[in-house]
N, C-alpha and C positions, 0 to 999 in steps of 0.2 A: 362321547358326550358324558359329562359328569352329572350325577343325580342332583336335583335342585335342593333337596333337603339332606343335610349331612347326617348320616347315621353313625353310631359308634363303630359299626361293623361294615360301613358302606364302601370301603375301598375295593372290595372284590366285585361289586355289582355295577352294571352299566345302565340300569333302568331305575327310575323312581319307584319307590314302594307303592303298590296299589292302595288306594284309599280304603278299600275293603279290608285289606290285610292290616292296615294300621288300626282300624276300628276293631277288628276281630281279635287281634293278638295283644292289644294294649292291656296292661294290668294296673296302670297308675290310678285308675278310678277307684280301686279298692286297696292296692298295696301301699298307697300313700299313708295308710294307717301305721306303717312301719317307719315313717320318716324320722322320728326322733331317735329310734334305735339305729337307723342307718347313719345319721349324723354322728352319733356317739361312736359307732364303729369306724367311720371315716377318721375321726380324731385319733382313735387308738392306732389305726393302720398308718396314719401319717407319722405318729411317734415311732412306730416300728421301722418305717422307711428312713426316718432320720437316724435312728439307732444303727441301722444297717449301712449308713453312708449313701443311701440312694437319693435322699433329699438333703439339700443344704439347709442350714439354720434359717436363712432368709425365706426360702421356699416354705419351710414348715410354719414360720410365723404368719406368712400370708394365708396359707391354707387354714390355720387355726382361726385367724381373724375372719376369714370368709365364711367358714362353717358356723361360727358363733352368730354372724349376721343372718345366715340362712335359718339357723335354729329359732331366732327371734321371729323371722318371717313366718315360719311354720306355726309357731305357737300363737302369734298375734295376728298374722295375716297382713297383707295378702301375699301368698307365695304363688308365683305364676306357673301352675302345673300345666304341662304340655303333653297331650296325647301322643304326638308324633315321636316323643322321646321314650315311649313304651312303658317305662316303669319308674318306680320311686328312685332307684339307684341312679339311672341316667339323668333324671330330672335334677337331682341334687348335684351330681357331678357337672352337668351343663351349667347350672346356675353358679356353681363355684368358679368355673372357668370364665363365665361372663364377668364375674366380679374381680378376679385376680389374674386372669390371663393364663399363660402357659403353665404356671405352677399348679393350677387347678387340673390341668390335663395330665399331670404326673401322678395323681392320687390313685389311679387304677393300676399302677405298676405292682406286680407281684400278687395279683389276685384276679378272680373271675367273678362275674355275677353269680356263678354257681355256689361258690363258698360264701359270697357276700350275703345272699338271701338266706342261706341256711343259718348263718350267724345271726342275722336280724330276727329271724323267726324264733330262734332259741332265746334270745334276749327278751323279745316280746312276750314269749310264753312264761318265762321266769317271773316277769312283773305281774302278769295276769294270774298266774297260779298263786302267787303270794296274796293277791286280792281275794281270790276264791277261797283259799284256806282261811283267811280272816273272816269272810262272810259266813263260812260254815261254822266257825267257832262261835260267832254271835248267835247263829241259829241254835246250836247245841246248848248254849247257855240259856237261851230263851226256853227251851224244852225242859231244862233242869229246874228253872224257876217255876214253870208250870207244874212240874212233878211235885215240887215241894209244897205247892198250894193245894194239891189234890190227893194227898196220901190217903185221906179218909173218904174219898169218893169211890163208891162201888158201882160197877156197870158190867153188863155182859160182854165177854169176848165172843167173837164170831169166828166160826169156821164154815166154809161153804156158804157164807152169808146167812147162816142159821145161828141162833143163840147157842153158845157152847158151854162156857163156865164163867162164874163170876171172877172178876179181876179188880184190882185197884187201878184207877185212872192214872195214877203216877207211874204204875208199871208200864202202861201203854206209852206214855210220853217218853219214858226212859228207853223203851224199845227203839223208838225212832232216833233218840239221841245216840244209841249204839250204832244204828245204821249210818248216820251222818258222820260218826267218828271213823268208821271204816272207810267211808268215802274220802274223808280228809286224809287218812293214811295212804289211800291210793294216789291222791294228787301229790302228796309229799314224796312218795316213792317214784312217781313219774318225773317229778322235779329233778331227782338225782340223776336220771338218765338224760334229761335235757341239758343239764349243767356241764356241758363240755364245748370247747371252742373249736369250730370247724375252720376258722379263718386261717389262710395259708395253705389250704388244700388245693387252691386253684380251680381249674375247670374239672379235673379228674385225677391228675397224677402228682399233685404238689406243685411247687413253684421253684424256678431256678434262680432265686435270689436268696441271700442269706437273711431270711426273715426269722425272728425269734418268736415262735408261736406261743411259747410259755409267757413271754412278755405281754403279748396282746391279750392272752387269757387273763392275766392279772389285771390289766387295765380295764377289761370289760366285765370283770367280776365272775369269771368262770373258774371253777375249782379244778377242772381237768381239761386236757387237750385231746381232741379226737385222734385215734390211732391209725386210721387208714383213709387216705385221700379219696378213694373211690366211694366208700360208704359215706364219708363226710358230706359229699356233695349230693348224693342221691337218697340218703336216708330220710324218710318221713315217718318212720315207725313212731317217733316221739309224738307226732301230731295225731296219728291213729290212736295212740295210747291215751292222750289227753281227751280226744273225742269219746273214747270208751268210758273214761272216768266221768265225763259230762253226762253221758247217756245213763250210766248207772245211778248217778246222783239224781238226775231227772226222773228216773223210775221211782226212786224213793219219795221224791217230792210229789209225784203223781199219785202214788198210793196214799200218802197222807192227805192229799187234796181230796181224793175220792171218799175217804172216811169222813172228812169234815163236811163235805157236800151232803153226804147221806145224813150225818148227824144233825145238820142244820135244817133238814126237811121237816115238815109237819109230822110225817109218819114216824120219825125218830124223836125229834124235839130234844136232843141231847145238848146242843150248844146253840148259842146265838153268835152270829158273825158280826164284826163291827160294821155299822152302817156306812162309814166312810170308805169301805173297801168293797161295797156291793153296789149294784145298780138296780133300777126299776124297769118295768115293762112299758113300752110305748102304748099299749092297749089295755093292760090289766093293772089297775091301780094298787092291788094288794101285793104285787110281786116284789120280792127282795132276792135278787139273783146273785149267786156267789161267783161273779165274773172272774175275779182274780184267781180263785182256786181252779175254775174251769180252764182258764188260759194257761195256768201252770201245767195242768194235766194235758192240755192240748199241745203245748210247746214241747213236751217230751217227745212227741213224734218227730219234730224237727231235729232234736238231738240225735235220735236214732237214724234219721235220714242222712244227716251229715256224716255220721260214722260209716254207714254203708257206702256213701259217696267216696270217701277217702280210701276205704279198703278196695273198692272196685277200681278206683284210679290207679292204685299201686300194683294190683295183682298181675298185670301183663306187661309191665315195663321192662325193656331190656336194660341191662346195666350200662351206663350209670345215669347221668342227668338226662332228662328228656323234658321238652317244653310242657308236656302234660302236667308236670309238677306245679305249674303256675296255678292250676285249679285247686291246690290245697288250701288256699288262703280264705276264700269266701266261706266255705264250710267251717273253717276254724274260727274266723272272726264272728260268724253268726252264732256258733255254739257258745262261745265265751260270753257274748252279750246276752244271749237267751238265758244261760244258766245264772249269771249274776242277777239279772232281773227277777228270775224265779226265786232265788234265795232271799232276795230283799222282800219280795211279795209275801212269801210264806212267813218270814219273821214278823212282818207287820200284822198279818192275820192272827198269828198266835199271840202276839202282844195284846190284841184287842179282843181275844176270844172270851166269851162268857159261858161258863159251865152251868147247865141246868141239872143240878145235883139230884133233885127229887125224881125227875124223869129217868135218870140213869139208874138210880137205886131200885125204883119200882119195876124196871125191866130186867133186873139182874137175878130175879128169883124164878119161880116156875120150874120148867123142865131143865133149866140150866143147873139145877141142884142135884139131879138124880144120880149123876155119876158117883157122887160121894156115898150114896146108899149102896151101890155096888161095891165100892171100895170098903165100906163098913163091913159088909158080909165077907169080903176077902180077908179082912183083918180078923174075922172070927174063925178063919180056917176053911171057909168054903172056896173051892177053886174059882179063880176070877171068871172064867168062861161060864161057869154055872151061875155065879153071882150076877153076871151080865144078863143072862137069860131070865133070871128071877125078876130083876128090876125092869127088864124089857116088858115082861108080862104085867108088872105093876103100872108101867106107863100106859099100856093098852087099856088097862082097867080105868085109869084116871081119864083117858080120852073118852072112853065109853060113858063114864059118869058125868063128864063135863066138870071135873074137879081139878084144882091145882094141887101140886105136891104139898104146899104149905097147909092144906086143909086135911091132910091125912091124920088119922088117929092111930094110936099104937095097935089097937085091935085090928085095924085094916092091914097094917104092916105085917102083923103076925100071921095073917091068912096067907101071906106069900112066903114067909120064912119065920120059924120059931126063933131064929137067931137074932131077930130084931128085938132090941130092948128100948127102954125109955130114952136112953141117950141118943138113939138114932134120930129122934125128933129134933134134937138140937142141930142136926145137919140141914134142916130145912130153913136155913137163914143164910142169905148171900154173903154177909160179912164173915161168918164163921167158916163157911165153905172156902172163901178166898184165903183165910188165914191158916187153913190146913196145908197150904202149899209152901211149906217152910224150907224146901230144898233150895240149895244155892241157885239163884237165878229165878226163883219162883215169885208168886204174887202175895205171899203172906206179908202182913204189915211189917214185921220185924225184918224180913229180908228186903222189902222195898226200901225201908229206911237205911239199911246197910248199903244197898246199891246206890241210893241217893247221896249218901255221904261220900262214897267213892267218886261218884260223878262230880259232885261239888268240888272235891279236892282236885280232880283232874282238870276241871274247867277254871280253877282259880277263883271259885265263889266262896 
């Protein structure tokens, strides 16, 4: 008895596929996202079959015409996606055969769905990484523009969430610009490893037709051809690498979000977030909630989870292809969508950010200044550890008296060390303290301006 539904692999089976199996194993509900890449790959493969003499000129013309019609259906709808055909590849092949007959059934000669899906995924990732790199560039440029506007804004830097030392706000924005630049470099580096053509590797061992894999690589825009058919069909390292890059970028976005959320609170009052990117409370009329930033912070957890998912998926697989690899797509698609949305959201927040300069400056003094008093003594020849202890005693004195460092007199300073002179009082100024950090990469104005000019040049601003 023949199965009632024809499967591409159905010749060996004597029973219809259980409906549970069809539902449980289908991937077309999500891998149809690869449809345009699959059509492009089919066109290239058909040209390779023609070049190898496997397809006639007439068959090739029919296939090309049919695939162009299918491409329009996918783009404009409606394309008749069928779950019983399992995946995007068989849906497109079946539709092609419906349209042009036996010529469509020849398209799968000299390949397997194993090398087919690996090729589609690499093509899909190349396009998406180009988009992510572009979004990162826009975000970096936004940070550089903000830095240029805030060179003269002083605020406290924090370590352990405690006020540490005065810095220029431009220095802070340039720090995140550097982080996102490194993220960009990671994606570009991953792109180089993605950019190789697996098509022609077959199921696992290559194909026994005279297919020119370098020809299809050129047609599909790959700069290299994969060198081992076993790895070509089972390798998903490139997906794990991209998910890692997404997770690291998400972490940087999350840390920036956390800072801005804190800075926008009444307790800090350092920035105002754009109203159009915040929401209110259903019960408290006064609330202005930083929802976009909170969601960026929250979605980073999804990026981490997707990375762990793919690493766990891969760790115990026997060589080579296994159906488990079908599970690589949903984490990948989700991470790419999530990261792109987060990059756009952060850029919009930064573009509308308002800096409350006076609140920042007024918070940059106080005990954030006293490190420079220790450095002052060290510059006078006192061993730094001893200078540290002297100034620590000075801090204890100020806390006991309820005084700020800015209120110190020279006479009070001298009770702790005769090495203090009148010029030490000049250090009790946040801007002067910041500008003492003239070392390369420091927060002194002259160094920040130098770094800003480098960043502008690198970003084409």
